[in-house]
C-alpha positions as CSV (number, residue, x, y, z in Angstrom):
1,M,39.1,-21.2,136.4
2,A,42.1,-19.2,135.1
3,I,41.2,-16.2,132.9
4,L,43.5,-14.0,130.9
5,D,42.8,-10.3,131.5
6,I,41.7,-8.0,128.8
7,D,43.2,-5.0,130.7
8,I,46.3,-5.8,128.7
9,V,44.7,-3.6,126.0
10,K,45.1,-0.5,128.2
11,A,48.7,-1.5,128.9
12,V,49.6,-1.8,125.2
13,M,48.0,1.5,124.4
14,N,49.8,3.2,127.3
15,V,53.1,1.9,125.9
16,M,52.3,3.0,122.4
17,D,51.2,6.5,123.6
18,E,54.4,6.9,125.5
19,Y,56.9,5.5,123.0
20,G,55.0,5.8,119.7
21,D,53.2,3.2,117.7
22,R,56.4,1.9,115.9
23,I,57.9,0.6,119.2
24,R,56.2,-2.6,118.3
25,Y,58.8,-3.2,115.7
26,D,61.6,-3.0,118.3
27,Y,60.6,-6.3,119.9
28,D,63.0,-6.3,122.8
29,R,62.3,-2.7,123.8
30,F,58.5,-3.2,123.3
31,E,58.5,-6.3,125.5
32,E,60.5,-4.6,128.2
33,A,58.2,-1.6,128.2
34,L,55.1,-3.7,128.3
35,N,56.3,-5.9,131.1
36,D,57.2,-2.7,133.1
37,E,53.7,-1.3,132.4
38,A,51.8,-4.4,133.4
39,P,54.0,-6.6,135.7
40,Q,50.8,-8.2,137.0
41,L,49.9,-9.4,133.5
42,M,53.0,-11.4,132.5
43,D,51.1,-14.2,130.6
44,E,49.1,-11.6,128.7
45,C,52.3,-9.6,127.9
46,Y,53.9,-12.8,126.6
47,L,51.0,-13.5,124.2
48,V,50.9,-10.0,122.9
49,V,54.6,-9.8,122.2
50,L,54.5,-13.3,120.7
51,G,51.7,-12.4,118.3
52,I,53.4,-9.1,117.3
53,K,56.7,-10.9,116.6
54,A,54.9,-13.4,114.4
55,G,53.4,-10.5,112.4
56,I,49.8,-11.4,113.3
57,F,48.9,-8.0,114.5
58,D,50.1,-6.2,111.3
59,V,48.3,-8.7,109.1
60,M,45.0,-8.1,111.0
61,I,45.2,-4.4,110.4
62,F,44.7,-5.0,106.7
63,E,41.7,-7.4,107.2
64,E,38.3,-5.9,106.5
65,N,36.5,-8.7,108.3
66,I,38.4,-10.7,110.9
67,N,37.7,-14.5,110.6
68,I,38.4,-15.4,114.2
69,K,38.0,-19.1,113.6
70,G,40.4,-19.1,110.7
71,Y,43.0,-17.0,112.6
72,Q,42.6,-19.2,115.6
73,E,43.4,-22.4,113.7
74,N,46.4,-20.8,112.0
75,V,47.8,-19.2,115.2
76,V,47.5,-22.5,117.2
77,K,49.5,-24.3,114.5
78,Q,52.0,-21.5,113.8
79,L,52.8,-20.5,117.4
80,E,52.0,-23.8,119.2
81,I,49.8,-22.2,121.8
82,T,46.4,-23.4,123.1
83,E,43.1,-22.6,121.4
84,E,42.1,-20.3,124.3
85,E,45.4,-18.4,124.1
86,A,44.9,-18.0,120.4
87,I,41.4,-16.6,120.8
88,F,42.6,-14.2,123.5
89,M,45.4,-13.0,121.3
90,I,43.2,-12.4,118.3
91,A,40.5,-10.7,120.3
92,I,43.0,-8.4,122.0
93,F,44.6,-7.5,118.6
94,Q,41.1,-6.9,117.2
95,R,40.3,-4.6,120.1
96,L,43.6,-2.7,119.8
97,I,43.0,-2.1,116.1
98,K,39.5,-0.7,116.8
99,E,40.7,1.5,119.7
100,I,43.8,2.9,117.9
101,G,41.8,3.4,114.7
102,Y,44.4,2.2,112.1
103,Y,43.6,3.3,108.6
104,F,45.5,2.7,105.4
105,T,45.0,4.0,101.9
106,V,45.1,2.0,98.7
107,A,47.2,4.0,96.2
108,D,45.8,4.7,92.7
109,M,42.3,3.3,93.2
110,D,41.2,4.8,90.0
111,Q,44.0,3.1,88.1
112,L,43.1,-0.2,89.8
113,V,39.5,0.1,88.8
114,K,40.4,1.0,85.2
115,K,42.8,-2.0,84.9
116,S,40.2,-4.3,86.3
117,Y,37.6,-3.1,83.8
118,D,40.1,-3.5,80.9
119,Q,41.0,-7.0,82.0
120,G,37.4,-8.0,82.7
121,N,38.4,-9.1,86.2
122,L,35.0,-9.2,87.8
123,G,36.4,-10.5,91.1
124,H,38.7,-7.6,91.5
125,L,36.0,-5.1,90.5
126,S,33.8,-6.6,93.3
127,I,36.5,-6.1,95.9
128,L,37.1,-2.5,94.7
129,A,33.4,-1.8,94.8
130,R,33.2,-3.1,98.3
131,S,36.1,-0.9,99.3
132,Y,34.2,2.1,98.1
133,F,31.0,0.9,99.8
134,K,32.8,0.3,103.1
135,G,35.3,3.1,102.9
136,F,38.0,0.5,103.5
137,G,41.4,1.6,102.2
138,T,39.9,4.5,100.4
139,S,37.3,7.3,100.9
140,Q,33.8,6.0,101.1
141,D,32.1,6.7,97.8
142,Y,28.6,5.1,97.3
143,E,28.2,6.5,93.8
144,K,31.4,4.8,92.6
145,A,30.3,1.6,94.4
146,F,26.9,1.7,92.8
147,E,28.4,2.2,89.3
148,I,30.7,-0.8,89.6
149,Y,28.1,-3.0,91.3
150,S,25.5,-2.2,88.6
151,Y,28.0,-3.0,85.9
152,L,28.8,-6.4,87.5
153,Y,25.1,-7.3,88.1
154,G,24.4,-6.5,84.4
155,L,27.0,-9.1,83.5
156,G,25.4,-11.7,85.6
157,Y,27.7,-11.3,88.7
158,H,24.7,-11.5,91.1
159,E,26.9,-11.8,94.2
160,C,26.6,-8.1,94.4
161,A,22.8,-8.1,94.8
162,Y,23.1,-7.5,98.6
163,Y,25.1,-4.3,98.1
164,L,22.8,-3.0,95.4
165,G,19.8,-3.8,97.7
166,M,21.4,-2.0,100.6
167,M,22.1,1.1,98.5
168,Y,18.5,1.3,97.2
169,E,17.1,0.5,100.6
170,H,18.9,3.3,102.3
171,G,19.5,5.7,99.4
172,Y,23.3,5.3,99.4
173,G,24.6,6.8,96.1
174,V,21.2,6.4,94.5
175,E,17.6,7.6,95.1
176,M,16.0,5.5,97.8
177,D,13.6,2.8,96.4
178,K,12.7,0.0,98.8
179,G,10.8,-1.9,96.1
180,K,14.0,-2.1,94.0
181,A,15.9,-3.1,97.1
182,M,13.6,-6.1,97.7
183,L,13.9,-7.1,94.0
184,Y,17.7,-7.2,94.3
185,Y,17.7,-9.1,97.7
186,E,15.2,-11.6,96.3
187,S,17.1,-12.1,93.0
188,H,20.0,-14.0,94.4
189,E,20.1,-16.2,97.5
190,D,23.4,-16.0,99.5
191,D,24.4,-15.6,103.1
192,L,24.1,-11.8,103.1
193,T,20.8,-11.4,101.1
194,C,19.1,-14.1,103.3
195,L,20.4,-12.4,106.4
196,R,19.0,-9.0,105.3
197,L,15.7,-10.5,104.1
198,G,15.4,-12.2,107.5
199,M,15.9,-8.9,109.3
200,I,13.4,-7.1,107.0
201,H,10.7,-9.6,107.9
202,M,11.8,-9.8,111.5
203,F,11.5,-6.1,112.1
204,G,8.7,-5.4,109.5
205,L,10.7,-2.8,107.6
206,T,8.7,-2.9,104.4
207,D,5.4,-4.5,105.5
208,K,4.2,-6.3,108.7
209,K,6.5,-8.5,110.8
210,D,6.5,-12.1,109.9
211,L,8.8,-14.2,112.2
212,D,8.1,-17.4,110.2
213,V,9.3,-15.9,107.0
214,A,12.2,-14.3,108.8
215,L,13.3,-17.6,110.3
216,K,13.1,-19.3,106.9
217,Y,15.6,-16.7,105.5
218,F,17.9,-16.8,108.6
219,Q,18.1,-20.6,108.4
220,K,19.4,-20.3,104.8
221,S,22.3,-18.0,105.8
222,H,25.6,-19.0,107.4
223,E,26.3,-15.5,108.8
224,S,26.8,-15.6,112.6
225,E,24.2,-12.9,113.0
226,A,21.7,-15.2,111.2
227,Y,22.4,-18.0,113.8
228,F,21.8,-15.5,116.6
229,Y,18.5,-14.2,115.2
230,S,17.3,-17.8,114.3
231,G,18.0,-18.7,117.9
232,C,16.1,-15.7,119.3
233,I,13.1,-16.4,117.1
234,L,13.1,-20.1,118.1
235,E,13.5,-19.1,121.7
236,Y,10.5,-16.8,121.4
237,K,8.5,-19.7,119.9
238,R,9.6,-21.8,122.9
239,N,11.5,-24.2,120.7
240,Y,14.4,-24.2,123.2
241,S,16.3,-27.1,121.8
242,G,16.2,-25.6,118.3
243,A,17.3,-22.2,119.8
244,F,20.3,-23.8,121.5
245,Q,21.3,-25.5,118.3
246,A,21.2,-22.2,116.4
247,F,23.3,-20.4,119.1
248,Y,25.7,-23.3,119.1
249,K,26.4,-23.0,115.4
250,G,27.2,-19.3,116.0
251,T,29.7,-20.3,118.7
252,K,31.8,-22.1,116.1
253,S,32.6,-18.7,114.5
254,F,33.0,-17.1,118.0
255,D,30.1,-14.8,117.7
256,S,30.0,-13.2,121.1
257,N,26.2,-12.9,121.3
258,C,25.8,-16.6,120.4
259,L,28.5,-17.5,123.0
260,Y,26.4,-15.7,125.6
261,K,23.1,-17.3,124.6
262,A,24.5,-20.8,124.3
263,A,26.3,-20.4,127.6
264,T,23.1,-19.3,129.3
265,C,21.3,-22.4,127.9
266,L,24.1,-24.6,129.2
267,K,24.1,-22.9,132.6
268,T,20.3,-23.3,133.1
269,G,19.7,-26.5,131.2
270,I,17.1,-24.9,128.9
271,G,17.1,-26.6,125.5
272,V,20.2,-28.7,126.3
273,E,21.6,-30.8,129.2
274,K,23.3,-28.6,131.9
275,D,27.1,-28.2,131.5
276,G,28.5,-25.6,133.8
277,D,32.1,-26.1,132.7
278,L,31.2,-25.5,129.0
279,A,29.0,-22.6,130.0
280,Q,31.9,-20.9,131.8
281,E,34.2,-21.6,128.8
282,Y,31.8,-19.8,126.5
283,F,31.4,-16.9,129.0
284,K,35.2,-16.6,129.1
285,Y,35.5,-16.5,125.3
286,G,32.8,-13.9,125.2
287,Y,34.7,-11.9,127.8
288,Y,37.8,-11.9,125.6
289,L,35.6,-10.6,122.8
290,Y,34.3,-7.7,125.0
291,N,30.8,-9.0,125.5
292,G,29.4,-7.2,128.6
293,D,26.8,-9.9,129.4
294,C,29.5,-12.7,129.4
295,T,31.7,-10.5,131.5
296,Y,28.9,-10.0,134.0
297,E,28.4,-13.8,134.2
298,L,32.1,-14.3,135.0
299,A,31.7,-11.7,137.8
300,L,28.7,-13.5,139.3
301,Y,30.7,-16.8,139.2
302,Y,33.4,-15.4,141.4
303,L,31.1,-13.5,143.7
304,E,28.8,-16.6,144.2
305,H,31.4,-19.4,144.2
306,G,34.5,-17.6,145.6
307,I,35.5,-18.5,149.1
308,F,38.5,-16.2,149.6
309,A,38.6,-12.4,149.5
310,K,40.9,-12.5,146.5
311,E,38.2,-14.4,144.5
312,K,35.6,-11.9,145.6
313,Q,37.9,-9.1,144.4
314,K,38.1,-10.8,141.0
315,G,34.3,-10.7,140.9
316,I,34.3,-7.0,141.5
317,H,37.1,-6.6,138.9
318,Y,35.0,-8.3,136.2
319,L,31.9,-6.5,137.3
320,K,33.6,-3.1,136.7
321,Q,34.9,-4.3,133.3
322,A,31.3,-5.4,132.4
323,A,30.1,-1.9,133.4
324,A,32.8,-0.4,131.1
325,M,31.4,-2.6,128.3
326,H,28.0,-0.9,128.9
327,S,26.4,-3.8,130.8
328,Q,23.4,-2.1,132.4
329,V,22.9,-4.9,134.9
330,A,26.5,-4.7,136.0
331,C,26.1,-1.0,136.6
332,I,22.9,-1.6,138.7
333,T,24.7,-4.3,140.7
334,L,27.7,-2.1,141.4
335,A,25.4,0.7,142.4
336,Q,23.7,-1.6,144.9
337,F,27.0,-2.9,146.2
338,Y,28.3,0.6,146.8
339,R,25.1,1.7,148.4
340,F,25.1,-1.1,151.0
341,G,28.8,-1.7,151.3
342,Q,28.5,-5.3,149.9
343,H,31.9,-6.7,148.7
344,V,33.1,-3.0,148.5
345,D,33.4,0.0,150.8
346,A,30.2,1.9,150.9
347,S,30.3,5.0,148.7
348,L,27.4,7.3,147.9
349,E,29.5,9.0,145.2
350,K,30.1,5.6,143.4
351,F,26.6,4.5,144.0
352,D,25.4,7.7,142.2
353,Y,28.0,7.2,139.4
354,Y,26.9,3.7,138.5
355,L,23.2,4.5,138.8
356,R,23.6,7.4,136.4
357,K,25.6,5.2,134.1
358,A,22.9,2.6,134.1
359,C,20.3,5.2,133.1
360,E,22.6,6.5,130.3
361,I,22.9,2.9,129.0
362,E,19.1,2.5,129.1
363,S,18.7,5.6,127.0
364,E,21.4,4.5,124.5
365,N,19.8,1.1,124.2
366,Q,16.4,2.5,123.4
367,K,17.9,4.8,120.7
368,A,20.0,2.0,119.3
369,L,16.9,-0.3,119.2
370,K,15.1,2.2,117.0
371,E,18.0,2.6,114.6
372,F,19.4,-0.9,114.6
373,A,17.3,-2.4,111.8
374,H,18.2,0.4,109.5
375,E,22.0,0.2,110.0
376,D,24.4,-1.0,107.3
377,L,25.4,-4.6,108.1
């Protein structure tokens, strides 16, 4: 099972740190520097350079939400590469953009807003309001976002109900009022409002928890998170076949959590007929998308099925990458390996390092669990 290595991200960042970000426009020089930086990753270097030459990286910088499926289809067609290579390229560029922290500013936002008001262009106003809400291309300004969204909603443009609901629910740019938030969410059914209503009922944010109502809303949404939550609820209800089908829908948009859950079902045969090959494919895609659980599963595959020392080393390599992605179980496994000298040289120092890292991840997970339901989607 050949797997492209996400360590290429470090190599690209090292090249950009040494030569400056704009070296990517000098294709030959960039390619030479990258090959020198990562001679062991020639396939990965080729794909990165190919994508940068085709302008895919620069286009992605200006995308607020990356549609992996859409990009994959276009890249396969444009560059004549495999679906896996396309997913890898897109995932690597997505990670690079996140790590480097590219930011651009839309010039004359106030003029654009005024022009859109004058022309009565509700679609443009919605985009500009979302830019203020997200802080994408301009400084985040909830008050301006609220003003525009309220104007649009008053004209019957109810697609903005989700954002008005979020602002009232959390007090963004307006006084917090959870009752008004629910009125907005319930006034217009779309993918985002149904997702949010599902989460509210799943976590009991305004009243008591109601998984049946939550599931009803999740199943009306086409957001990948909704497929994931639907699957989790169905799994909890022991409807394993239904859970797999929900996770499977999420894999179509390359949601990394759905990829992991669907792969686990395929690996164990719970809710679906066993298919080890497809399970490994999903774990691999999840690895490209920096999912620590998927990466841990790849590590186990090589450690359990590897015959030669080189394959075992790959397992340790993926295990360390999973730990870097905050996989607690990977940290605990590495701690045990270093304690007893299994697959690695015994080291009390590294045993202590990974054990402490596992404890830190546990603390972070507990904190995130308390805050998660209240975060802006």
